[in-house]
All heavy atoms as TSV, in Angstrom:
chain	resi	resn	atom	element	x	y	z
A	1	MET	N	N	0.830	-1.233	-0.020
A	1	MET	CA	C	-0.005	0.010	-0.056
A	1	MET	C	C	0.835	1.243	0.033
A	1	MET	O	O	0.339	2.332	-0.278
A	1	MET	CB	C	-0.911	-0.001	1.190
A	1	MET	CG	C	-2.120	-0.881	1.075
A	1	MET	SD	S	-3.337	-0.074	0.035
A	1	MET	CE	C	-4.730	-0.927	0.468
A	2	SER	N	N	2.111	1.243	0.330
A	2	SER	CA	C	2.926	2.383	0.342
A	2	SER	C	C	3.136	2.988	-1.014
A	2	SER	O	O	3.506	4.162	-1.080
A	2	SER	CB	C	4.265	2.096	1.037
A	2	SER	OG	O	5.046	1.217	0.219
A	3	HIS	N	N	2.972	2.187	-2.077
A	3	HIS	CA	C	3.196	2.760	-3.399
A	3	HIS	C	C	2.046	3.771	-3.761
A	3	HIS	O	O	2.158	4.465	-4.745
A	3	HIS	CB	C	3.332	1.687	-4.463
A	3	HIS	CG	C	2.217	0.725	-4.543
A	3	HIS	ND1	N	1.963	-0.299	-3.627
A	3	HIS	CD2	C	1.194	0.667	-5.446
A	3	HIS	CE1	C	0.869	-0.942	-3.935
A	3	HIS	NE2	N	0.362	-0.408	-5.042
A	4	PHE	N	N	0.933	3.787	-3.013
A	4	PHE	CA	C	-0.094	4.719	-3.249
A	4	PHE	C	C	0.091	6.070	-2.503
A	4	PHE	O	O	-0.515	6.982	-2.764
A	4	PHE	CB	C	-1.454	4.171	-2.882
A	4	PHE	CG	C	-1.971	3.076	-3.775
A	4	PHE	CD1	C	-2.029	1.827	-3.321
A	4	PHE	CD2	C	-2.354	3.389	-5.115
A	4	PHE	CE1	C	-2.532	0.813	-4.164
A	4	PHE	CE2	C	-2.762	2.435	-5.904
A	4	PHE	CZ	C	-2.830	1.092	-5.485
A	5	ARG	N	N	0.975	5.992	-1.511
A	5	ARG	CA	C	1.167	7.178	-0.672
A	5	ARG	C	C	1.694	8.359	-1.424
A	5	ARG	O	O	1.245	9.456	-1.230
A	5	ARG	CB	C	2.114	6.772	0.497
A	5	ARG	CG	C	2.231	7.936	1.468
A	5	ARG	CD	C	2.974	7.509	2.738
A	5	ARG	NE	N	2.100	6.532	3.377
A	5	ARG	CZ	C	2.440	5.867	4.474
A	5	ARG	NH1	N	3.567	6.081	5.023
A	5	ARG	NH2	N	1.536	5.008	5.076
A	6	LEU	N	N	2.673	8.213	-2.269
A	6	LEU	CA	C	3.299	9.270	-2.992
A	6	LEU	C	C	2.247	9.961	-3.897
A	6	LEU	O	O	2.114	11.205	-3.845
A	6	LEU	CB	C	4.515	8.877	-3.777
A	6	LEU	CG	C	5.215	9.987	-4.630
A	6	LEU	CD1	C	5.710	11.076	-3.657
A	6	LEU	CD2	C	6.412	9.391	-5.443
A	7	PRO	N	N	1.571	9.202	-4.736
A	7	PRO	CA	C	0.546	9.949	-5.506
A	7	PRO	C	C	-0.503	10.668	-4.747
A	7	PRO	O	O	-0.915	11.780	-5.060
A	7	PRO	CB	C	-0.069	8.846	-6.390
A	7	PRO	CG	C	0.943	7.781	-6.457
A	7	PRO	CD	C	1.660	7.844	-5.098
A	8	LEU	N	N	-0.915	10.107	-3.660
A	8	LEU	CA	C	-1.917	10.723	-2.753
A	8	LEU	C	C	-1.407	11.989	-2.150
A	8	LEU	O	O	-2.033	13.040	-2.025
A	8	LEU	CB	C	-2.464	9.758	-1.735
A	8	LEU	CG	C	-3.279	8.602	-2.262
A	8	LEU	CD1	C	-3.715	7.683	-1.080
A	8	LEU	CD2	C	-4.547	9.124	-2.936
A	9	THR	N	N	-0.145	11.894	-1.784
A	9	THR	CA	C	0.557	13.121	-1.127
A	9	THR	C	C	0.696	14.206	-2.259
A	9	THR	O	O	0.362	15.382	-1.946
A	9	THR	CB	C	1.947	12.789	-0.591
A	9	THR	OG1	O	1.711	11.708	0.303
A	9	THR	CG2	C	2.618	13.996	0.001
A	10	LEU	N	N	0.998	13.846	-3.459
A	10	LEU	CA	C	1.150	14.824	-4.553
A	10	LEU	C	C	-0.247	15.452	-4.870
A	10	LEU	O	O	-0.309	16.649	-5.084
A	10	LEU	CB	C	1.739	14.206	-5.811
A	10	LEU	CG	C	3.214	13.764	-5.686
A	10	LEU	CD1	C	3.618	13.004	-6.982
A	10	LEU	CD2	C	4.090	14.958	-5.478
A	11	ILE	N	N	-1.224	14.667	-4.894
A	11	ILE	CA	C	-2.510	15.114	-5.151
A	11	ILE	C	C	-3.023	16.120	-4.082
A	11	ILE	O	O	-3.581	17.214	-4.314
A	11	ILE	CB	C	-3.557	14.024	-5.335
A	11	ILE	CG1	C	-3.299	13.263	-6.600
A	11	ILE	CG2	C	-5.030	14.491	-5.351
A	11	ILE	CD1	C	-4.050	11.945	-6.826
A	12	HIS	N	N	-2.793	15.746	-2.849
A	12	HIS	CA	C	-3.177	16.535	-1.707
A	12	HIS	C	C	-2.338	17.916	-1.765
A	12	HIS	O	O	-2.942	18.978	-1.538
A	12	HIS	CB	C	-2.923	15.900	-0.376
A	12	HIS	CG	C	-3.240	16.716	0.788
A	12	HIS	ND1	N	-4.537	17.046	1.215
A	12	HIS	CD2	C	-2.405	17.307	1.724
A	12	HIS	CE1	C	-4.415	17.838	2.269
A	12	HIS	NE2	N	-3.143	18.020	2.561
A	13	SER	N	N	-1.123	17.803	-2.079
A	13	SER	CA	C	-0.239	19.030	-2.133
A	13	SER	C	C	-0.758	19.949	-3.282
A	13	SER	O	O	-0.813	21.191	-3.085
A	13	SER	CB	C	1.174	18.601	-2.368
A	13	SER	OG	O	1.733	17.964	-1.262
A	14	TRP	N	N	-1.076	19.330	-4.397
A	14	TRP	CA	C	-1.540	20.165	-5.475
A	14	TRP	C	C	-2.847	20.818	-5.141
A	14	TRP	O	O	-3.065	22.055	-5.423
A	14	TRP	CB	C	-1.768	19.325	-6.762
A	14	TRP	CG	C	-2.498	20.001	-7.830
A	14	TRP	CD1	C	-1.953	20.870	-8.707
A	14	TRP	CD2	C	-3.918	20.055	-8.092
A	14	TRP	NE1	N	-2.944	21.475	-9.552
A	14	TRP	CE2	C	-4.151	20.896	-9.123
A	14	TRP	CE3	C	-4.957	19.375	-7.437
A	14	TRP	CZ2	C	-5.385	21.112	-9.617
A	14	TRP	CZ3	C	-6.250	19.537	-7.976
A	14	TRP	CH2	C	-6.397	20.476	-9.022
A	15	ALA	N	N	-3.805	20.118	-4.473
A	15	ALA	CA	C	-5.025	20.702	-4.077
A	15	ALA	C	C	-4.860	21.842	-3.169
A	15	ALA	O	O	-5.551	22.897	-3.295
A	15	ALA	CB	C	-5.941	19.592	-3.475
A	16	VAL	N	N	-4.003	21.666	-2.192
A	16	VAL	CA	C	-3.781	22.744	-1.223
A	16	VAL	C	C	-3.163	23.985	-1.901
A	16	VAL	O	O	-3.605	25.079	-1.749
A	16	VAL	CB	C	-2.845	22.290	-0.031
A	16	VAL	CG1	C	-2.396	23.416	0.825
A	16	VAL	CG2	C	-3.630	21.217	0.772
A	17	ALA	N	N	-2.147	23.700	-2.737
A	17	ALA	CA	C	-1.539	24.834	-3.423
A	17	ALA	C	C	-2.451	25.492	-4.386
A	17	ALA	O	O	-2.441	26.818	-4.514
A	17	ALA	CB	C	-0.343	24.316	-4.214
A	18	SER	N	N	-3.352	24.796	-5.039
A	18	SER	CA	C	-4.333	25.344	-5.918
A	18	SER	C	C	-5.268	26.259	-5.191
A	18	SER	O	O	-5.608	27.337	-5.582
A	18	SER	CB	C	-5.005	24.178	-6.629
A	18	SER	OG	O	-6.055	24.771	-7.459
A	19	GLN	N	N	-5.755	25.768	-4.050
A	19	GLN	CA	C	-6.645	26.514	-3.219
A	19	GLN	C	C	-6.011	27.808	-2.683
A	19	GLN	O	O	-6.641	28.926	-2.762
A	19	GLN	CB	C	-7.255	25.704	-2.017
A	19	GLN	CG	C	-8.275	26.475	-1.231
A	19	GLN	CD	C	-8.724	25.692	-0.040
A	19	GLN	OE1	O	-8.137	24.730	0.385
A	19	GLN	NE2	N	-9.845	26.141	0.484
A	20	GLN	N	N	-4.765	27.707	-2.286
A	20	GLN	CA	C	-4.040	28.876	-1.805
A	20	GLN	C	C	-3.853	29.903	-2.924
A	20	GLN	O	O	-4.060	31.149	-2.724
A	20	GLN	CB	C	-2.712	28.495	-1.196
A	20	GLN	CG	C	-2.824	27.785	0.134
A	20	GLN	CD	C	-1.508	27.224	0.651
A	20	GLN	OE1	O	-0.615	27.128	-0.140
A	20	GLN	NE2	N	-1.460	26.938	1.951
A	21	GLY	N	N	-3.576	29.363	-4.121
A	21	GLY	CA	C	-3.427	30.356	-5.242
A	21	GLY	C	C	-4.736	31.028	-5.618
A	21	GLY	O	O	-4.766	32.239	-5.890
A	22	ALA	N	N	-5.827	30.242	-5.549
A	22	ALA	CA	C	-7.082	30.813	-5.812
A	22	ALA	C	C	-7.521	31.896	-4.823
A	22	ALA	O	O	-8.066	32.951	-5.150
A	22	ALA	CB	C	-8.135	29.710	-5.862
A	23	ARG	N	N	-7.179	31.622	-3.565
A	23	ARG	CA	C	-7.441	32.603	-2.471
A	23	ARG	C	C	-6.655	33.881	-2.716
A	23	ARG	O	O	-7.157	35.025	-2.509
A	23	ARG	CB	C	-7.148	32.023	-1.099
A	23	ARG	CG	C	-8.400	31.349	-0.500
A	23	ARG	CD	C	-8.225	31.161	0.962
A	23	ARG	NE	N	-7.569	29.914	1.146
A	23	ARG	CZ	C	-6.929	29.553	2.262
A	23	ARG	NH1	N	-6.855	30.405	3.327
A	23	ARG	NH2	N	-6.331	28.357	2.412
A	24	ARG	N	N	-5.398	33.667	-3.014
A	24	ARG	CA	C	-4.516	34.877	-3.297
A	24	ARG	C	C	-5.112	35.666	-4.419
A	24	ARG	O	O	-5.091	36.899	-4.336
A	24	ARG	CB	C	-3.131	34.313	-3.539
A	24	ARG	CG	C	-2.003	35.288	-3.240
A	24	ARG	CD	C	-0.608	34.680	-3.377
A	24	ARG	NE	N	-0.492	33.441	-4.127
A	24	ARG	CZ	C	-0.331	32.241	-3.610
A	24	ARG	NH1	N	-0.320	32.034	-2.351
A	24	ARG	NH2	N	-0.180	31.120	-4.426
A	25	ASN	N	N	-5.451	35.000	-5.516
A	25	ASN	CA	C	-6.051	35.713	-6.624
A	25	ASN	C	C	-7.339	36.473	-6.264
A	25	ASN	O	O	-7.522	37.623	-6.686
A	25	ASN	CB	C	-6.343	34.801	-7.819
A	25	ASN	CG	C	-5.045	34.233	-8.419
A	25	ASN	OD1	O	-3.953	34.744	-8.269
A	25	ASN	ND2	N	-5.210	33.101	-9.166
A	26	ALA	N	N	-8.153	35.833	-5.466
A	26	ALA	CA	C	-9.371	36.519	-5.036
A	26	ALA	C	C	-9.076	37.686	-4.163
A	26	ALA	O	O	-9.739	38.810	-4.283
A	26	ALA	CB	C	-10.237	35.460	-4.254
A	27	MET	N	N	-8.082	37.632	-3.282
A	27	MET	CA	C	-7.763	38.738	-2.477
A	27	MET	C	C	-7.176	39.916	-3.283
A	27	MET	O	O	-7.539	41.095	-3.035
A	27	MET	CB	C	-6.723	38.343	-1.382
A	27	MET	CG	C	-7.340	37.458	-0.334
A	27	MET	SD	S	-6.227	36.987	0.984
A	27	MET	CE	C	-5.810	38.499	1.692
A	28	VAL	N	N	-6.360	39.633	-4.316
A	28	VAL	CA	C	-5.835	40.648	-5.222
A	28	VAL	C	C	-7.031	41.315	-5.980
A	28	VAL	O	O	-7.005	42.563	-6.062
A	28	VAL	CB	C	-4.821	40.066	-6.113
A	28	VAL	CG1	C	-4.486	41.010	-7.282
A	28	VAL	CG2	C	-3.581	39.619	-5.414
A	29	ALA	N	N	-7.906	40.490	-6.460
A	29	ALA	CA	C	-9.088	41.077	-7.161
A	29	ALA	C	C	-9.934	41.913	-6.277
A	29	ALA	O	O	-10.374	43.006	-6.676
A	29	ALA	CB	C	-9.866	39.944	-7.813
A	30	ALA	N	N	-10.168	41.476	-5.022
A	30	ALA	CA	C	-11.012	42.278	-4.144
A	30	ALA	C	C	-10.361	43.601	-3.763
A	30	ALA	O	O	-11.013	44.610	-3.678
A	30	ALA	CB	C	-11.265	41.426	-2.849
A	31	THR	N	N	-9.063	43.527	-3.602
A	31	THR	CA	C	-8.288	44.819	-3.329
A	31	THR	C	C	-8.430	45.768	-4.454
A	31	THR	O	O	-8.621	46.928	-4.333
A	31	THR	CB	C	-6.857	44.433	-2.967
A	31	THR	OG1	O	-6.785	43.532	-1.883
A	31	THR	CG2	C	-6.034	45.684	-2.607
A	32	ASP	N	N	-8.237	45.244	-5.686
A	32	ASP	CA	C	-8.362	46.067	-6.851
A	32	ASP	C	C	-9.711	46.689	-6.998
A	32	ASP	O	O	-9.872	47.877	-7.306
A	32	ASP	CB	C	-8.007	45.328	-8.069
A	32	ASP	CG	C	-7.885	46.101	-9.364
A	32	ASP	OD1	O	-7.191	47.096	-9.316
A	32	ASP	OD2	O	-8.636	45.748	-10.362
A	33	LEU	N	N	-10.737	45.831	-6.766
A	33	LEU	CA	C	-12.116	46.379	-6.874
A	33	LEU	C	C	-12.357	47.414	-5.814
A	33	LEU	O	O	-13.104	48.404	-6.100
A	33	LEU	CB	C	-13.101	45.228	-6.755
A	33	LEU	CG	C	-13.180	44.239	-7.958
A	33	LEU	CD1	C	-14.077	43.048	-7.577
A	33	LEU	CD2	C	-13.729	45.030	-9.132
A	34	ALA	N	N	-11.884	47.226	-4.623
A	34	ALA	CA	C	-12.101	48.209	-3.513
A	34	ALA	C	C	-11.387	49.531	-3.930
A	34	ALA	O	O	-12.033	50.617	-3.708
A	34	ALA	CB	C	-11.549	47.658	-2.226
A	35	ALA	N	N	-10.215	49.462	-4.512
A	35	ALA	CA	C	-9.482	50.694	-4.968
A	35	ALA	C	C	-10.331	51.366	-6.036
A	35	ALA	O	O	-10.389	52.591	-6.048
A	35	ALA	CB	C	-8.112	50.363	-5.421
A	36	ARG	N	N	-10.799	50.639	-7.015
A	36	ARG	CA	C	-11.528	51.179	-8.054
A	36	ARG	C	C	-12.873	51.860	-7.570
A	36	ARG	O	O	-13.289	52.938	-8.042
A	36	ARG	CB	C	-11.859	50.168	-9.133
A	36	ARG	CG	C	-10.744	49.747	-9.982
A	36	ARG	CD	C	-11.046	48.653	-10.899
A	36	ARG	NE	N	-9.887	48.127	-11.506
A	36	ARG	CZ	C	-9.721	48.202	-12.790
A	36	ARG	NH1	N	-10.518	48.789	-13.618
A	36	ARG	NH2	N	-8.551	47.735	-13.339
A	37	ARG	N	N	-13.473	51.158	-6.562
A	37	ARG	CA	C	-14.722	51.738	-5.953
A	37	ARG	C	C	-14.441	53.034	-5.231
A	37	ARG	O	O	-15.200	54.000	-5.366
A	37	ARG	CB	C	-15.347	50.678	-5.014
A	37	ARG	CG	C	-16.457	51.174	-4.287
A	37	ARG	CD	C	-17.779	50.620	-4.776
A	37	ARG	NE	N	-18.892	51.036	-3.976
A	37	ARG	CZ	C	-19.968	51.427	-4.472
A	37	ARG	NH1	N	-20.191	51.492	-5.776
A	37	ARG	NH2	N	-20.932	51.806	-3.688
A	38	ALA	N	N	-13.305	53.067	-4.547
A	38	ALA	CA	C	-12.942	54.319	-3.817
A	38	ALA	C	C	-12.659	55.415	-4.799
A	38	ALA	O	O	-13.088	56.573	-4.619
A	38	ALA	CB	C	-11.718	54.006	-2.920
A	39	GLU	N	N	-11.912	55.070	-5.890
A	39	GLU	CA	C	-11.756	56.071	-6.912
A	39	GLU	C	C	-13.057	56.576	-7.510
A	39	GLU	O	O	-13.176	57.804	-7.751
A	39	GLU	CB	C	-10.762	55.596	-8.007
A	39	GLU	CG	C	-10.407	56.520	-9.032
A	39	GLU	CD	C	-9.477	55.988	-10.071
A	39	GLU	OE1	O	-9.038	54.829	-9.898
A	39	GLU	OE2	O	-9.104	56.667	-10.959
A	40	LEU	N	N	-13.909	55.677	-7.835
A	40	LEU	CA	C	-15.226	56.103	-8.353
A	40	LEU	C	C	-15.960	56.999	-7.461
A	40	LEU	O	O	-16.528	58.006	-7.883
A	40	LEU	CB	C	-16.082	54.822	-8.635
A	40	LEU	CG	C	-17.506	55.057	-9.131
A	40	LEU	CD1	C	-17.512	55.763	-10.551
A	40	LEU	CD2	C	-18.242	53.764	-9.195
A	41	LEU	N	N	-16.036	56.711	-6.173
A	41	LEU	CA	C	-16.671	57.560	-5.192
A	41	LEU	C	C	-15.997	58.934	-5.139
A	41	LEU	O	O	-16.716	59.939	-5.006
A	41	LEU	CB	C	-16.676	56.851	-3.837
A	41	LEU	CG	C	-17.561	55.621	-3.648
A	41	LEU	CD1	C	-17.327	54.947	-2.343
A	41	LEU	CD2	C	-19.005	55.966	-3.963
A	42	ASP	N	N	-14.730	58.980	-5.138
A	42	ASP	CA	C	-13.966	60.227	-5.182
A	42	ASP	C	C	-14.369	61.111	-6.368
A	42	ASP	O	O	-14.661	62.314	-6.256
A	42	ASP	CB	C	-12.493	60.041	-5.190
A	42	ASP	CG	C	-11.926	59.644	-3.822
A	42	ASP	OD1	O	-12.667	59.756	-2.843
A	42	ASP	OD2	O	-10.762	59.215	-3.804
A	43	VAL	N	N	-14.454	60.518	-7.522
A	43	VAL	CA	C	-14.866	61.187	-8.721
A	43	VAL	C	C	-16.247	61.679	-8.695
A	43	VAL	O	O	-16.590	62.868	-9.009
A	43	VAL	CB	C	-14.611	60.282	-9.970
A	43	VAL	CG1	C	-15.216	60.937	-11.226
A	43	VAL	CG2	C	-13.139	60.020	-10.184
A	44	GLN	N	N	-17.162	60.825	-8.149
A	44	GLN	CA	C	-18.545	61.258	-8.024
A	44	GLN	C	C	-18.690	62.365	-7.049
A	44	GLN	O	O	-19.428	63.353	-7.340
A	44	GLN	CB	C	-19.410	60.050	-7.548
A	44	GLN	CG	C	-19.610	58.973	-8.579
A	44	GLN	CD	C	-20.436	57.757	-8.105
A	44	GLN	OE1	O	-20.398	57.451	-6.887
A	44	GLN	NE2	N	-21.034	57.074	-8.964
A	45	GLU	N	N	-17.978	62.362	-5.915
A	45	GLU	CA	C	-18.085	63.496	-4.997
A	45	GLU	C	C	-17.485	64.760	-5.608
A	45	GLU	O	O	-18.029	65.787	-5.400
A	45	GLU	CB	C	-17.244	63.084	-3.735
A	45	GLU	CG	C	-17.943	62.039	-2.877
A	45	GLU	CD	C	-16.991	61.557	-1.695
A	45	GLU	OE1	O	-15.865	62.206	-1.505
A	45	GLU	OE2	O	-17.404	60.661	-1.021
A	46	PHE	N	N	-16.408	64.600	-6.367
A	46	PHE	CA	C	-15.848	65.819	-7.017
A	46	PHE	C	C	-16.949	66.385	-8.009
A	46	PHE	O	O	-17.122	67.609	-8.062
A	46	PHE	CB	C	-14.597	65.466	-7.828
A	46	PHE	CG	C	-14.083	66.586	-8.632
A	46	PHE	CD1	C	-13.321	67.597	-8.073
A	46	PHE	CD2	C	-14.315	66.667	-9.992
A	46	PHE	CE1	C	-12.817	68.688	-8.816
A	46	PHE	CE2	C	-13.836	67.694	-10.721
A	46	PHE	CZ	C	-13.087	68.684	-10.154
A	47	ILE	N	N	-17.578	65.542	-8.801
A	47	ILE	CA	C	-18.521	66.005	-9.788
A	47	ILE	C	C	-19.725	66.681	-9.154
A	47	ILE	O	O	-20.175	67.776	-9.568
A	47	ILE	CB	C	-18.944	64.858	-10.687
A	47	ILE	CG1	C	-17.791	64.465	-11.616
A	47	ILE	CG2	C	-20.118	65.300	-11.559
A	47	ILE	CD1	C	-18.018	63.233	-12.469
A	48	VAL	N	N	-20.222	66.052	-8.038
A	48	VAL	CA	C	-21.301	66.680	-7.311
A	48	VAL	C	C	-20.883	68.053	-6.736
A	48	VAL	O	O	-21.657	69.024	-6.825
A	48	VAL	CB	C	-21.771	65.749	-6.103
A	48	VAL	CG1	C	-22.735	66.460	-5.176
A	48	VAL	CG2	C	-22.480	64.523	-6.747
A	49	ALA	N	N	-19.746	68.118	-6.094
A	49	ALA	CA	C	-19.310	69.429	-5.570
A	49	ALA	C	C	-19.098	70.508	-6.634
A	49	ALA	O	O	-19.566	71.597	-6.494
A	49	ALA	CB	C	-18.008	69.215	-4.786
A	50	ALA	N	N	-18.537	70.055	-7.792
A	50	ALA	CA	C	-18.295	71.058	-8.880
A	50	ALA	C	C	-19.675	71.459	-9.439
A	50	ALA	O	O	-19.858	72.661	-9.790
A	50	ALA	CB	C	-17.495	70.383	-9.949
A	51	THR	N	N	-20.600	70.603	-9.595
A	51	THR	CA	C	-21.936	70.967	-10.022
A	51	THR	C	C	-22.605	71.963	-9.074
A	51	THR	O	O	-23.234	72.927	-9.552
A	51	THR	CB	C	-22.796	69.656	-10.232
A	51	THR	OG1	O	-22.156	68.835	-11.172
A	51	THR	CG2	C	-24.157	69.996	-10.798
A	52	GLN	N	N	-22.503	71.653	-7.779
A	52	GLN	CA	C	-23.086	72.544	-6.780
A	52	GLN	C	C	-22.445	73.938	-6.826
A	52	GLN	O	O	-23.143	74.921	-6.731
A	52	GLN	CB	C	-22.988	71.928	-5.408
A	52	GLN	CG	C	-23.869	70.765	-5.166
A	52	GLN	CD	C	-23.641	70.032	-3.866
A	52	GLN	OE1	O	-22.616	70.255	-3.213
A	52	GLN	NE2	N	-24.541	69.222	-3.463
A	53	ARG	N	N	-21.112	73.997	-6.990
A	53	ARG	CA	C	-20.446	75.291	-7.109
A	53	ARG	C	C	-20.867	76.027	-8.347
A	53	ARG	O	O	-21.138	77.212	-8.346
A	53	ARG	CB	C	-18.908	75.098	-7.105
A	53	ARG	CG	C	-18.313	74.785	-5.811
A	53	ARG	CD	C	-16.721	74.879	-5.879
A	53	ARG	NE	N	-16.179	74.074	-6.879
A	53	ARG	CZ	C	-15.777	72.766	-6.733
A	53	ARG	NH1	N	-15.942	72.208	-5.554
A	53	ARG	NH2	N	-15.250	72.107	-7.671
A	54	HIS	N	N	-21.006	75.302	-9.450
A	54	HIS	CA	C	-21.495	75.909	-10.687
A	54	HIS	C	C	-22.882	76.509	-10.528
A	54	HIS	O	O	-23.173	77.639	-11.009
A	54	HIS	CB	C	-21.449	74.900	-11.859
A	54	HIS	CG	C	-22.000	75.389	-13.123
A	54	HIS	ND1	N	-21.323	76.280	-13.895
A	54	HIS	CD2	C	-23.211	75.168	-13.761
A	54	HIS	CE1	C	-22.067	76.596	-14.948
A	54	HIS	NE2	N	-23.135	75.931	-14.849
A	55	HIS	N	N	-23.777	75.722	-9.988
A	55	HIS	CA	C	-25.159	76.227	-9.739
A	55	HIS	C	C	-25.178	77.427	-8.754
A	55	HIS	O	O	-25.998	78.391	-8.991
A	55	HIS	CB	C	-26.077	75.093	-9.235
A	55	HIS	CG	C	-26.346	74.106	-10.208
A	55	HIS	ND1	N	-26.997	74.341	-11.477
A	55	HIS	CD2	C	-26.205	72.788	-10.182
A	55	HIS	CE1	C	-27.115	73.274	-12.142
A	55	HIS	NE2	N	-26.688	72.242	-11.441
A	56	ALA	N	N	-24.341	77.346	-7.774
A	56	ALA	CA	C	-24.324	78.536	-6.788
A	56	ALA	C	C	-23.789	79.815	-7.442
A	56	ALA	O	O	-24.373	80.851	-7.293
A	56	ALA	CB	C	-23.464	78.114	-5.599
A	57	LEU	N	N	-22.736	79.601	-8.252
A	57	LEU	CA	C	-22.244	80.794	-9.027
A	57	LEU	C	C	-23.248	81.360	-10.057
A	57	LEU	O	O	-23.380	82.482	-10.212
A	57	LEU	CB	C	-20.895	80.446	-9.716
A	57	LEU	CG	C	-19.754	80.215	-8.778
A	57	LEU	CD1	C	-18.494	79.692	-9.598
A	57	LEU	CD2	C	-19.315	81.517	-8.037
A	58	ALA	N	N	-23.951	80.410	-10.683
A	58	ALA	CA	C	-24.893	80.844	-11.659
A	58	ALA	C	C	-26.114	81.560	-11.005
A	58	ALA	O	O	-26.728	82.467	-11.523
A	58	ALA	CB	C	-25.435	79.647	-12.434
A	59	ALA	N	N	-26.505	81.121	-9.793
A	59	ALA	CA	C	-27.590	81.754	-9.098
A	59	ALA	C	C	-27.288	83.162	-8.647
A	59	ALA	O	O	-28.114	84.030	-8.476
A	59	ALA	CB	C	-27.973	80.860	-7.868
A	60	HIS	N	N	-25.939	83.381	-8.317
A	60	HIS	CA	C	-25.574	84.728	-7.894
A	60	HIS	C	C	-25.213	85.661	-9.056
A	60	HIS	O	O	-24.969	86.855	-8.837
A	60	HIS	CB	C	-24.342	84.603	-6.942
A	60	HIS	CG	C	-24.653	84.021	-5.618
A	60	HIS	ND1	N	-24.911	82.708	-5.421
A	60	HIS	CD2	C	-24.869	84.662	-4.411
A	60	HIS	CE1	C	-25.203	82.519	-4.103
A	60	HIS	NE2	N	-25.186	83.658	-3.485
A	61	ALA	N	N	-25.217	85.172	-10.251
A	61	ALA	CA	C	-24.797	86.059	-11.404
A	61	ALA	C	C	-25.993	86.798	-11.947
A	61	ALA	O	O	-27.094	86.628	-11.743
A	61	ALA	CB	C	-24.183	85.146	-12.470
């Protein structure tokens, strides 16, 4: 039965390494999405503030 041990160990090692790689990829993707979302919110806030300033200046003109 010991001749089955090496293939089973290799399969288990591959499965663990594959799962760790997938988790690492998911964390990188989540970090990138969070950064993009933060940038989008910053741009939206800038546009809202610029629009409000424009309307305020137009109302006083």
